[in-house]
C-alpha positions, 0 to 999 in steps of 0.5 A: 734460337740464334745461340743454339744455332751458333752452338750447333755450328760451332760444335759441328765445326770442331767435329769436322776439324777433329776428324780432318786432323785424325784423317791426316794422322792416319794418312801420315801413319800409313805413309810412314808404315809403307816407308818403313817397308820400303826401307826394310827392302832397301836394307835387305838389298844392301845385305844381298849386295854385300854378300854378292861383293864378297862372292865376287872378290873370291871369284875374281881371285880364283879367275885370275889364278886360273887365267894365269895357269891357262896362259902358262899351259897353252904357251908351253906345248912341246911335241917331243913325245906323242903320249905326253902331248896327248895327256898335256892336251887333255889336261889343258882342255880340262883347265881351259873348261874350268877357267871358262866356267870360272869366268862365266860365274864371275860374269854372272856375279857382276851381272847380279851386282848390277841388278841389285844396284839397279833395284836399290836405285829404284827403291831409293827413288820410291822413298824420295816420293814420300814426304817423310824420311826414315831416321834410325836411332842407335842405342 
């Protein structure tokens, strides 16, 4: 009788221990799966950041050219001929509007870059909460 009771308790203990091991591995798998999802979000944000930085470089060049043109146009105003002064003023106004628009686009681009960087910081903070790390192996 004692042998049967001992055998039953022994196998029950093994059964409980085995289910705990499976439960741990399932939790580990779930955490790793969530971690991979978060890591893929981080990679997407990284790609968005690279694209936005390229756009920002182009906008910066465009804005610097337009700013120089605007400075030259507004500095050299002559009032010798009323007709030419009027057309010069119209052209300068167009150039200034174009410059203002380009500067606004550059400011938006800078804002997007900051926003993406903040999102990336939040994602990295989420990743640090997990017990596991993502390792990427290159072939």
